[in-house]
Each structure stands twice: as structure tokens, then as C-alpha cells.
Biopython code that builds the backbone (N, CA, C, O; Angstrom):
import numpy as np
from Bio.PDB.StructureBuilder import StructureBuilder

atoms = [
    (1, "MET", "N", (0.855, -1.181, 0.000)),
    (1, "MET", "CA", (0.000, 0.000, 0.000)),
    (1, "MET", "C", (0.893, 1.234, 0.000)),
    (1, "MET", "O", (1.751, 1.391, 0.869)),
    (2, "ASP", "N", (0.688, 2.097, -0.967)),
    (2, "ASP", "CA", (1.498, 3.298, -1.093)),
    (2, "ASP", "C", (0.584, 4.466, -1.428)),
    (2, "ASP", "O", (0.006, 4.509, -2.514)),
    (3, "THR", "N", (0.448, 5.408, -0.511)),
    (3, "THR", "CA", (-0.379, 6.589, -0.722)),
    (3, "THR", "C", (0.503, 7.815, -0.596)),
    (3, "THR", "O", (0.952, 8.166, 0.495)),
    (4, "ASN", "N", (0.746, 8.464, -1.729)),
    (4, "ASN", "CA", (1.576, 9.674, -1.744)),
    (4, "ASN", "C", (2.944, 9.453, -1.094)),
    (4, "ASN", "O", (3.428, 10.324, -0.371)),
    (5, "GLY", "N", (3.560, 8.319, -1.338)),
    (5, "GLY", "CA", (4.881, 8.049, -0.797)),
    (5, "GLY", "C", (4.887, 7.508, 0.615)),
    (5, "GLY", "O", (5.954, 7.216, 1.156)),
    (6, "ILE", "N", (3.724, 7.366, 1.227)),
    (6, "ILE", "CA", (3.619, 6.826, 2.589)),
    (6, "ILE", "C", (3.364, 5.324, 2.485)),
    (6, "ILE", "O", (2.478, 4.885, 1.752)),
    (7, "LYS", "N", (4.143, 4.548, 3.218)),
    (7, "LYS", "CA", (4.004, 3.087, 3.186)),
    (7, "LYS", "C", (3.656, 2.558, 4.563)),
    (7, "LYS", "O", (3.984, 3.182, 5.572)),
    (8, "LEU", "N", (2.996, 1.412, 4.613)),
    (8, "LEU", "CA", (2.706, 0.765, 5.896)),
    (8, "LEU", "C", (4.015, 0.446, 6.605)),
    (8, "LEU", "O", (4.967, -0.026, 5.984)),
    (9, "GLY", "N", (4.056, 0.703, 7.898)),
    (9, "GLY", "CA", (5.248, 0.415, 8.682)),
    (9, "GLY", "C", (6.300, 1.495, 8.621)),
    (9, "GLY", "O", (7.353, 1.359, 9.244)),
    (10, "GLN", "N", (6.047, 2.571, 7.883)),
    (10, "GLN", "CA", (7.028, 3.644, 7.769)),
    (10, "GLN", "C", (6.964, 4.559, 8.985)),
    (10, "GLN", "O", (5.887, 4.859, 9.501)),
    (11, "VAL", "N", (8.126, 4.990, 9.426)),
    (11, "VAL", "CA", (8.205, 5.950, 10.532)),
    (11, "VAL", "C", (8.071, 7.345, 9.934)),
    (11, "VAL", "O", (8.770, 7.696, 8.984)),
    (12, "VAL", "N", (7.164, 8.135, 10.504)),
    (12, "VAL", "CA", (6.936, 9.504, 10.043)),
    (12, "VAL", "C", (7.010, 10.456, 11.233)),
    (12, "VAL", "O", (6.852, 10.050, 12.384)),
    (13, "ARG", "N", (7.254, 11.738, 10.930)),
    (13, "ARG", "CA", (7.273, 12.774, 11.957)),
    (13, "ARG", "C", (6.142, 13.739, 11.671)),
    (13, "ARG", "O", (5.960, 14.171, 10.532)),
    (14, "SER", "N", (5.389, 14.075, 12.687)),
    (14, "SER", "CA", (4.282, 15.004, 12.543)),
    (14, "SER", "C", (4.827, 16.415, 12.381)),
    (14, "SER", "O", (5.689, 16.851, 13.144)),
    (15, "ARG", "N", (4.307, 17.136, 11.366)),
    (15, "ARG", "CA", (4.753, 18.504, 11.116)),
    (15, "ARG", "C", (3.761, 19.547, 11.608)),
    (15, "ARG", "O", (4.069, 20.739, 11.603)),
    (16, "ALA", "N", (2.570, 19.118, 12.036)),
    (16, "ALA", "CA", (1.546, 20.073, 12.457)),
    (16, "ALA", "C", (0.638, 19.446, 13.499)),
    (16, "ALA", "O", (0.492, 18.226, 13.564)),
    (17, "GLY", "N", (0.029, 20.299, 14.313)),
    (17, "GLY", "CA", (-0.930, 19.831, 15.312)),
    (17, "GLY", "C", (-0.319, 19.694, 16.689)),
    (17, "GLY", "O", (0.837, 20.050, 16.918)),
    (18, "ARG", "N", (-1.119, 19.172, 17.598)),
    (18, "ARG", "CA", (-0.659, 18.986, 18.985)),
    (18, "ARG", "C", (0.506, 18.021, 19.093)),
    (18, "ARG", "O", (1.345, 18.132, 19.988)),
    (19, "ASP", "N", (0.546, 17.074, 18.172)),
    (19, "ASP", "CA", (1.588, 16.048, 18.199)),
    (19, "ASP", "C", (2.809, 16.440, 17.361)),
    (19, "ASP", "O", (3.603, 15.575, 16.993)),
    (20, "LYS", "N", (2.969, 17.735, 17.057)),
    (20, "LYS", "CA", (4.064, 18.224, 16.219)),
    (20, "LYS", "C", (5.408, 17.733, 16.734)),
    (20, "LYS", "O", (5.667, 17.745, 17.938)),
    (21, "ASP", "N", (6.260, 17.301, 15.811)),
    (21, "ASP", "CA", (7.611, 16.798, 16.062)),
    (21, "ASP", "C", (7.646, 15.427, 16.728)),
    (21, "ASP", "O", (8.722, 14.950, 17.088)),
    (22, "GLY", "N", (6.509, 14.793, 16.896)),
    (22, "GLY", "CA", (6.473, 13.437, 17.425)),
    (22, "GLY", "C", (6.645, 12.420, 16.305)),
    (22, "GLY", "O", (6.267, 12.682, 15.163)),
    (23, "TYR", "N", (7.207, 11.272, 16.623)),
    (23, "TYR", "CA", (7.408, 10.217, 15.637)),
    (23, "TYR", "C", (6.333, 9.153, 15.801)),
    (23, "TYR", "O", (5.962, 8.784, 16.915)),
    (24, "PHE", "N", (5.840, 8.668, 14.658)),
    (24, "PHE", "CA", (4.759, 7.694, 14.628)),
    (24, "PHE", "C", (5.045, 6.659, 13.556)),
    (24, "PHE", "O", (5.928, 6.842, 12.719)),
    (25, "VAL", "N", (4.281, 5.557, 13.592)),
    (25, "VAL", "CA", (4.361, 4.522, 12.570)),
    (25, "VAL", "C", (3.043, 4.520, 11.817)),
    (25, "VAL", "O", (1.976, 4.589, 12.426)),
    (26, "VAL", "N", (3.111, 4.442, 10.495)),
    (26, "VAL", "CA", (1.911, 4.389, 9.667)),
    (26, "VAL", "C", (1.327, 2.982, 9.773)),
    (26, "VAL", "O", (1.983, 2.000, 9.427)),
    (27, "VAL", "N", (0.078, 2.895, 10.258)),
    (27, "VAL", "CA", (-0.583, 1.596, 10.420)),
    (27, "VAL", "C", (-1.738, 1.415, 9.438)),
    (27, "VAL", "O", (-2.397, 0.376, 9.439)),
    (28, "GLY", "N", (-1.985, 2.422, 8.601)),
    (28, "GLY", "CA", (-3.028, 2.340, 7.596)),
    (28, "GLY", "C", (-3.082, 3.633, 6.810)),
    (28, "GLY", "O", (-2.540, 4.650, 7.241)),
    (29, "SER", "N", (-3.744, 3.599, 5.641)),
    (29, "SER", "CA", (-3.892, 4.827, 4.871)),
    (29, "SER", "C", (-5.045, 4.706, 3.893)),
    (29, "SER", "O", (-5.365, 3.619, 3.413)),
    (30, "ILE", "N", (-5.667, 5.852, 3.606)),
    (30, "ILE", "CA", (-6.683, 5.965, 2.575)),
    (30, "ILE", "C", (-6.523, 7.325, 1.909)),
    (30, "ILE", "O", (-6.363, 8.337, 2.591)),
    (31, "GLU", "N", (-6.565, 7.352, 0.601)),
    (31, "GLU", "CA", (-6.452, 8.564, -0.213)),
    (31, "GLU", "C", (-5.388, 9.520, 0.322)),
    (31, "GLU", "O", (-4.199, 9.209, 0.242)),
    (32, "HIS", "N", (-5.777, 10.668, 0.864)),
    (32, "HIS", "CA", (-4.816, 11.675, 1.312)),
    (32, "HIS", "C", (-4.593, 11.645, 2.817)),
    (32, "HIS", "O", (-4.090, 12.613, 3.387)),
    (33, "TYR", "N", (-4.958, 10.557, 3.461)),
    (33, "TYR", "CA", (-4.831, 10.433, 4.908)),
    (33, "TYR", "C", (-4.007, 9.201, 5.268)),
    (33, "TYR", "O", (-3.986, 8.208, 4.541)),
    (34, "ALA", "N", (-3.337, 9.293, 6.398)),
    (34, "ALA", "CA", (-2.608, 8.150, 6.944)),
    (34, "ALA", "C", (-3.087, 7.951, 8.383)),
    (34, "ALA", "O", (-3.361, 8.917, 9.094)),
    (35, "TYR", "N", (-3.181, 6.709, 8.793)),
    (35, "TYR", "CA", (-3.495, 6.385, 10.185)),
    (35, "TYR", "C", (-2.174, 6.099, 10.880)),
    (35, "TYR", "O", (-1.417, 5.218, 10.472)),
    (36, "ILE", "N", (-1.907, 6.868, 11.951)),
    (36, "ILE", "CA", (-0.617, 6.753, 12.619)),
    (36, "ILE", "C", (-0.814, 6.402, 14.092)),
    (36, "ILE", "O", (-1.812, 6.778, 14.705)),
    (37, "ALA", "N", (0.145, 5.684, 14.641)),
    (37, "ALA", "CA", (0.114, 5.301, 16.058)),
    (37, "ALA", "C", (1.541, 5.285, 16.573)),
    (37, "ALA", "O", (2.493, 5.062, 15.826)),
    (38, "ASP", "N", (1.665, 5.532, 17.895)),
    (38, "ASP", "CA", (2.990, 5.470, 18.514)),
    (38, "ASP", "C", (3.034, 4.477, 19.671)),
    (38, "ASP", "O", (4.099, 4.243, 20.242)),
    (39, "GLY", "N", (1.897, 3.893, 20.021)),
    (39, "GLY", "CA", (1.853, 2.903, 21.094)),
    (39, "GLY", "C", (1.746, 3.497, 22.475)),
    (39, "GLY", "O", (1.590, 2.762, 23.449)),
    (40, "LYS", "N", (1.826, 4.813, 22.586)),
    (40, "LYS", "CA", (1.762, 5.462, 23.891)),
    (40, "LYS", "C", (0.562, 6.403, 23.943)),
    (40, "LYS", "O", (-0.443, 6.094, 24.583)),
    (41, "MET", "N", (0.664, 7.545, 23.275)),
    (41, "MET", "CA", (-0.453, 8.491, 23.222)),
    (41, "MET", "C", (-1.529, 8.004, 22.254)),
    (41, "MET", "O", (-2.724, 8.090, 22.537)),
    (42, "ARG", "N", (-1.089, 7.497, 21.121)),
    (42, "ARG", "CA", (-1.994, 6.966, 20.105)),
    (42, "ARG", "C", (-1.771, 5.474, 19.991)),
    (42, "ARG", "O", (-0.757, 5.017, 19.463)),
    (43, "LYS", "N", (-2.731, 4.724, 20.493)),
    (43, "LYS", "CA", (-2.615, 3.261, 20.499)),
    (43, "LYS", "C", (-3.021, 2.687, 19.143)),
    (43, "LYS", "O", (-3.628, 3.377, 18.325)),
    (44, "THR", "N", (-2.685, 1.436, 18.917)),
    (44, "THR", "CA", (-2.984, 0.795, 17.641)),
    (44, "THR", "C", (-4.478, 0.570, 17.439)),
    (44, "THR", "O", (-4.938, 0.494, 16.299)),
    (45, "ASP", "N", (-5.242, 0.463, 18.522)),
    (45, "ASP", "CA", (-6.682, 0.249, 18.363)),
    (45, "ASP", "C", (-7.429, 1.544, 18.041)),
    (45, "ASP", "O", (-8.576, 1.492, 17.597)),
    (46, "ARG", "N", (-6.800, 2.711, 18.257)),
    (46, "ARG", "CA", (-7.395, 4.016, 17.923)),
    (46, "ARG", "C", (-6.333, 4.923, 17.304)),
    (46, "ARG", "O", (-5.925, 5.906, 17.921)),
    (47, "PRO", "N", (-5.882, 4.601, 16.089)),
    (47, "PRO", "CA", (-4.836, 5.423, 15.473)),
    (47, "PRO", "C", (-5.366, 6.797, 15.065)),
    (47, "PRO", "O", (-6.568, 6.981, 14.875)),
    (48, "LYS", "N", (-4.465, 7.741, 14.936)),
    (48, "LYS", "CA", (-4.805, 9.112, 14.544)),
    (48, "LYS", "C", (-4.901, 9.188, 13.026)),
    (48, "LYS", "O", (-3.997, 8.740, 12.321)),
    (49, "LYS", "N", (-5.990, 9.750, 12.523)),
    (49, "LYS", "CA", (-6.143, 9.991, 11.095)),
    (49, "LYS", "C", (-5.550, 11.369, 10.808)),
    (49, "LYS", "O", (-6.023, 12.376, 11.334)),
    (50, "LYS", "N", (-4.518, 11.408, 9.977)),
    (50, "LYS", "CA", (-3.803, 12.658, 9.737)),
    (50, "LYS", "C", (-3.551, 12.821, 8.247)),
    (50, "LYS", "O", (-3.252, 11.854, 7.545)),
    (51, "LYS", "N", (-3.676, 14.060, 7.770)),
    (51, "LYS", "CA", (-3.403, 14.330, 6.363)),
    (51, "LYS", "C", (-1.927, 14.071, 6.066)),
    (51, "LYS", "O", (-1.048, 14.407, 6.859)),
    (52, "VAL", "N", (-1.680, 13.467, 4.906)),
    (52, "VAL", "CA", (-0.318, 13.122, 4.507)),
    (52, "VAL", "C", (0.550, 14.368, 4.399)),
    (52, "VAL", "O", (1.746, 14.309, 4.683)),
    (53, "LYS", "N", (-0.033, 15.497, 3.994)),
    (53, "LYS", "CA", (0.773, 16.718, 3.853)),
    (53, "LYS", "C", (1.273, 17.243, 5.193)),
    (53, "LYS", "O", (2.167, 18.088, 5.225)),
    (54, "HIS", "N", (0.712, 16.760, 6.301)),
    (54, "HIS", "CA", (1.165, 17.173, 7.630)),
    (54, "HIS", "C", (2.182, 16.201, 8.226)),
    (54, "HIS", "O", (2.529, 16.302, 9.403)),
    (55, "LEU", "N", (2.651, 15.272, 7.418)),
    (55, "LEU", "CA", (3.625, 14.282, 7.875)),
    (55, "LEU", "C", (4.925, 14.420, 7.097)),
    (55, "LEU", "O", (4.913, 14.614, 5.882)),
    (56, "ALA", "N", (6.035, 14.320, 7.798)),
    (56, "ALA", "CA", (7.356, 14.301, 7.163)),
    (56, "ALA", "C", (7.818, 12.853, 7.132)),
    (56, "ALA", "O", (7.910, 12.194, 8.168)),
    (57, "ARG", "N", (8.106, 12.370, 5.935)),
    (57, "ARG", "CA", (8.545, 10.988, 5.791)),
    (57, "ARG", "C", (10.002, 10.841, 6.227)),
    (57, "ARG", "O", (10.833, 11.712, 5.971)),
    (58, "THR", "N", (10.290, 9.734, 6.882)),
    (58, "THR", "CA", (11.672, 9.387, 7.188)),
    (58, "THR", "C", (12.045, 8.225, 6.287)),
    (58, "THR", "O", (11.178, 7.631, 5.646)),
    (59, "GLY", "N", (13.284, 7.908, 6.233)),
    (59, "GLY", "CA", (13.730, 6.792, 5.406)),
    (59, "GLY", "C", (13.596, 5.450, 6.113)),
    (59, "GLY", "O", (14.059, 4.429, 5.605)),
    (60, "ILE", "N", (12.970, 5.451, 7.272)),
    (60, "ILE", "CA", (12.893, 4.234, 8.086)),
    (60, "ILE", "C", (11.577, 3.515, 7.828)),
    (60, "ILE", "O", (10.500, 4.082, 8.013)),
    (61, "ILE", "N", (11.676, 2.256, 7.396)),
    (61, "ILE", "CA", (10.497, 1.399, 7.265)),
    (61, "ILE", "C", (10.734, 0.182, 8.136)),
    (61, "ILE", "O", (11.717, -0.538, 7.957)),
    (62, "LEU", "N", (9.832, -0.048, 9.078)),
    (62, "LEU", "CA", (9.944, -1.185, 9.992)),
    (62, "LEU", "C", (9.359, -2.407, 9.297)),
    (62, "LEU", "O", (8.142, -2.591, 9.258)),
    (63, "GLN", "N", (10.237, -3.238, 8.750)),
    (63, "GLN", "CA", (9.807, -4.365, 7.920)),
    (63, "GLN", "C", (8.915, -5.349, 8.668)),
    (63, "GLN", "O", (7.923, -5.823, 8.114)),
    (64, "ASP", "N", (9.253, -5.665, 9.918)),
    (64, "ASP", "CA", (8.440, -6.635, 10.662)),
    (64, "ASP", "C", (7.037, -6.093, 10.928)),
    (64, "ASP", "O", (6.063, -6.845, 10.883)),
    (65, "ILE", "N", (6.931, -4.800, 11.201)),
    (65, "ILE", "CA", (5.622, -4.175, 11.416)),
    (65, "ILE", "C", (4.852, -4.140, 10.097)),
    (65, "ILE", "O", (3.658, -4.436, 10.068)),
    (66, "ALA", "N", (5.527, -3.779, 9.009)),
    (66, "ALA", "CA", (4.880, -3.714, 7.693)),
    (66, "ALA", "C", (4.329, -5.077, 7.280)),
    (66, "ALA", "O", (3.212, -5.164, 6.770)),
    (67, "GLU", "N", (5.101, -6.136, 7.495)),
    (67, "GLU", "CA", (4.649, -7.488, 7.147)),
    (67, "GLU", "C", (3.416, -7.883, 7.951)),
    (67, "GLU", "O", (2.474, -8.455, 7.403)),
    (68, "LYS", "N", (3.416, -7.584, 9.242)),
    (68, "LYS", "CA", (2.261, -7.897, 10.078)),
    (68, "LYS", "C", (1.015, -7.165, 9.601)),
    (68, "LYS", "O", (-0.062, -7.755, 9.515)),
    (69, "LEU", "N", (1.161, -5.877, 9.290)),
    (69, "LEU", "CA", (0.016, -5.081, 8.845)),
    (69, "LEU", "C", (-0.517, -5.579, 7.502)),
    (69, "LEU", "O", (-1.730, -5.638, 7.301)),
    (70, "GLU", "N", (0.375, -5.934, 6.587)),
    (70, "GLU", "CA", (-0.048, -6.420, 5.282)),
    (70, "GLU", "C", (-0.733, -7.773, 5.373)),
    (70, "GLU", "O", (-1.619, -8.072, 4.571)),
    (71, "ASN", "N", (-0.337, -8.597, 6.337)),
    (71, "ASN", "CA", (-0.930, -9.924, 6.507)),
    (71, "ASN", "C", (-2.136, -9.920, 7.440)),
    (71, "ASN", "O", (-2.735, -10.968, 7.684)),
    (72, "GLY", "N", (-2.496, -8.749, 7.963)),
    (72, "GLY", "CA", (-3.678, -8.650, 8.816)),
    (72, "GLY", "C", (-3.463, -9.125, 10.242)),
    (72, "GLY", "O", (-4.428, -9.340, 10.975)),
    (73, "ARG", "N", (-2.212, -9.291, 10.645)),
    (73, "ARG", "CA", (-1.938, -9.696, 12.026)),
    (73, "ARG", "C", (-1.883, -8.478, 12.926)),
    (73, "ARG", "O", (-1.691, -7.355, 12.460)),
    (74, "LYS", "N", (-2.052, -8.708, 14.218)),
    (74, "LYS", "CA", (-2.099, -7.628, 15.197)),
    (74, "LYS", "C", (-0.701, -7.107, 15.519)),
    (74, "LYS", "O", (0.234, -7.878, 15.732)),
    (75, "VAL", "N", (-0.584, -5.799, 15.548)),
    (75, "VAL", "CA", (0.648, -5.135, 15.960)),
    (75, "VAL", "C", (0.401, -4.587, 17.352)),
    (75, "VAL", "O", (-0.586, -3.887, 17.578)),
    (76, "THR", "N", (1.278, -4.894, 18.278)),
    (76, "THR", "CA", (1.067, -4.462, 19.659)),
    (76, "THR", "C", (1.657, -3.067, 19.883)),
    (76, "THR", "O", (2.554, -2.620, 19.168)),
    (77, "ASN", "N", (1.123, -2.406, 20.895)),
    (77, "ASN", "CA", (1.627, -1.089, 21.267)),
    (77, "ASN", "C", (3.065, -1.178, 21.767)),
    (77, "ASN", "O", (3.862, -0.268, 21.535)),
    (78, "ALA", "N", (3.394, -2.258, 22.443)),
    (78, "ALA", "CA", (4.752, -2.445, 22.954)),
    (78, "ALA", "C", (5.766, -2.512, 21.818)),
    (78, "ALA", "O", (6.874, -1.992, 21.943)),
    (79, "GLU", "N", (5.394, -3.150, 20.713)),
    (79, "GLU", "CA", (6.287, -3.218, 19.556)),
    (79, "GLU", "C", (6.568, -1.816, 19.006)),
    (79, "GLU", "O", (7.710, -1.478, 18.695)),
    (80, "LEU", "N", (5.525, -1.022, 18.894)),
    (80, "LEU", "CA", (5.695, 0.340, 18.381)),
    (80, "LEU", "C", (6.560, 1.173, 19.313)),
    (80, "LEU", "O", (7.457, 1.888, 18.867)),
    (81, "ARG", "N", (6.287, 1.078, 20.607)),
    (81, "ARG", "CA", (7.084, 1.838, 21.581)),
    (81, "ARG", "C", (8.553, 1.438, 21.513)),
    (81, "ARG", "O", (9.434, 2.293, 21.591)),
    (82, "LYS", "N", (8.818, 0.149, 21.369)),
    (82, "LYS", "CA", (10.196, -0.346, 21.313)),
    (82, "LYS", "C", (10.941, 0.240, 20.108)),
    (82, "LYS", "O", (12.092, 0.660, 20.225)),
    (83, "HIS", "N", (10.280, 0.262, 18.962)),
    (83, "HIS", "CA", (10.919, 0.781, 17.754)),
    (83, "HIS", "C", (11.094, 2.297, 17.794)),
    (83, "HIS", "O", (12.078, 2.821, 17.271)),
    (84, "LEU", "N", (10.153, 2.998, 18.406)),
    (84, "LEU", "CA", (10.197, 4.461, 18.427)),
    (84, "LEU", "C", (10.937, 5.035, 19.624)),
    (84, "LEU", "O", (11.096, 6.252, 19.727)),
    (85, "LYS", "N", (11.388, 4.187, 20.520)),
    (85, "LYS", "CA", (12.009, 4.617, 21.771)),
    (85, "LYS", "C", (13.150, 5.598, 21.564)),
    (85, "LYS", "O", (13.249, 6.583, 22.295)),
    (86, "ASN", "N", (13.999, 5.358, 20.601)),
    (86, "ASN", "CA", (15.171, 6.219, 20.386)),
    (86, "ASN", "C", (14.857, 7.470, 19.578)),
    (86, "ASN", "O", (15.680, 8.383, 19.521)),
    (87, "LEU", "N", (13.683, 7.531, 18.951)),
    (87, "LEU", "CA", (13.345, 8.677, 18.107)),
    (87, "LEU", "C", (12.573, 9.768, 18.847)),
    (87, "LEU", "O", (12.805, 10.955, 18.615)),
    (88, "ASN", "N", (11.655, 9.375, 19.735)),
    (88, "ASN", "CA", (10.822, 10.344, 20.440)),
    (88, "ASN", "C", (11.562, 10.893, 21.659)),
    (88, "ASN", "O", (11.879, 10.136, 22.577)),
    (89, "PRO", "N", (11.838, 12.187, 21.680)),
    (89, "PRO", "CA", (12.535, 12.748, 22.837)),
    (89, "PRO", "C", (11.699, 12.702, 24.117)),
    (89, "PRO", "O", (12.263, 12.618, 25.208)),
    (90, "GLU", "N", (10.359, 12.754, 24.009)),
    (90, "GLU", "CA", (9.507, 12.747, 25.188)),
    (90, "GLU", "C", (9.128, 11.343, 25.653)),
    (90, "GLU", "O", (8.393, 11.203, 26.631)),
    (91, "SER", "N", (9.610, 10.305, 24.978)),
    (91, "SER", "CA", (9.205, 8.938, 25.335)),
    (91, "SER", "C", (10.090, 8.323, 26.404)),
    (91, "SER", "O", (9.871, 7.171, 26.779)),
    (92, "LYS", "N", (11.066, 9.034, 26.901)),
    (92, "LYS", "CA", (12.004, 8.445, 27.876)),
    (92, "LYS", "C", (11.503, 8.520, 29.282)),
    (92, "LYS", "O", (12.181, 8.066, 30.204)),
]
sb = StructureBuilder()
sb.init_structure("model")
sb.init_model(0)
sb.init_chain("A")
sb.init_seg("    ")
for serial, (resi, resn, name, xyz) in enumerate(atoms, 1):
    if name == "N":
        sb.init_residue(resn, " ", resi, " ")
    sb.init_atom(name, np.array(xyz, "f"), 0.0, 1.0, " ", f" {name:<3s}", serial, name[0])
structure = sb.get_structure()
């Protein structure tokens, strides 16, 4: 799934809103929107729907998360937190 350069399992940084400068993982997308979660503030069961233009893409794609999402398996919040631990300054 590729919507405007956004891929499932890709790490993105929010460029606008309350969550500005926070890092998230794309867990879904439709048209001009991406569903993002970080496992802490935004859990996988209630991801944030955000316009793609408000997201900055990083070169990081979490392959294990992407495979799970593509196969319809559950991604846990702990997995997301573990991967994003070093990127989010407020997650420590």
C-alpha cells in the first residue's frame, strides 16, 4: 500500500498539530490520509487519522511491522514503543 509516498510500517514525523515533532508509525492509509500510532499516546486500536501533507517521511520502514500489517496480524503497542524509543525525545 502506497499513498503519496507513505508506506505501511514507515516511521513519520508530525509537522503540524498537537503532536508536532512526534514520531509515529503508519498503520493504515486511505487517499490523502494516513493512520498513525505510537503505542503510547496513540494506540494501535485508535490510530490518529492525519493528512499526509502534515507528515514528514523518514527513510525508516519497519519491515516486521509492515509485514504484520499487510498480513492482517495484530501489531502491539509495545512493539511500536520499542521501535520508536530512540526517536521520540519525550518517550524516555
